[in-house]
C-alpha positions in Angstrom: -39.5 3.7 48.9 -43.2 2.6 49.1 -44.4 -0.6 47.5 -47.4 -0.3 45.2 -50.7 -1.3 46.7 -52.0 -4.8 46.1 -55.5 -3.5 46.4 -57.1 -3.5 42.9 -59.3 -0.7 44.0 -56.5 1.5 45.2 -56.9 5.0 43.9 -60.4 4.4 42.6 -63.2 6.2 44.4 -66.7 4.8 45.0 -68.1 7.6 42.8 -65.8 6.4 39.9 -66.9 2.8 40.5 -70.6 3.6 40.5 -70.4 6.0 37.5 -68.6 3.4 35.5 -71.1 0.7 36.4 -74.0 2.9 35.5 -72.4 3.8 32.1 -71.7 0.1 31.4 -74.9 -1.5 32.6 -77.5 1.2 33.3 -79.6 1.6 36.4 -82.1 -1.2 35.4 -79.4 -3.9 35.0 -77.5 -2.6 38.1 -80.7 -3.0 40.2 -81.2 -6.5 38.8 -77.7 -7.5 39.8 -77.7 -5.8 43.1 -81.4 -5.3 44.2 -81.2 -2.3 46.5 -83.8 0.4 46.4 -81.5 3.3 45.5 -80.7 1.6 42.2 -84.4 1.2 41.1 -86.4 3.8 42.9 -85.5 7.2 41.4 -81.8 6.3 41.1 -79.0 8.9 41.1 -75.3 8.8 41.7 -75.7 11.2 44.7 -78.4 9.2 46.5 -76.7 5.9 45.8 -73.3 7.1 47.1 -74.9 8.3 50.3 -76.5 4.8 50.8 -73.4 2.9 49.8 -71.1 4.9 52.1 -73.3 4.0 55.1 -73.9 0.4 54.1 -70.8 -1.8 54.0 -72.5 -5.0 52.6 -73.9 -3.0 49.7 -70.7 -1.2 49.0 -68.9 -4.6 49.0 -71.3 -6.0 46.4 -70.8 -2.9 44.2 -67.0 -3.2 44.4 -67.2 -6.9 43.6 -69.4 -6.3 40.5 -67.0 -3.6 39.4 -64.0 -5.9 39.7 -65.9 -8.7 37.8 -67.1 -6.5 35.0 -63.9 -4.6 34.5 -61.6 -7.6 34.9 -59.4 -5.8 37.4 -57.9 -8.3 39.8 
């Protein structure tokens, strides 16, 4: 028997996180909260995912914002 994961992001993909944040806040607010170029210069899910997958510090900030704004802890 496997124990359930204690990771609040278990089973949630980066694409799901980013899509939900964009739906909730929009690109403008997202770029204000996390000032990275892919959020304010011609933003798209695809280009942002590419950047976030290669940039651990940015991905961490996006995941933290997701946890804060969805109250998943």
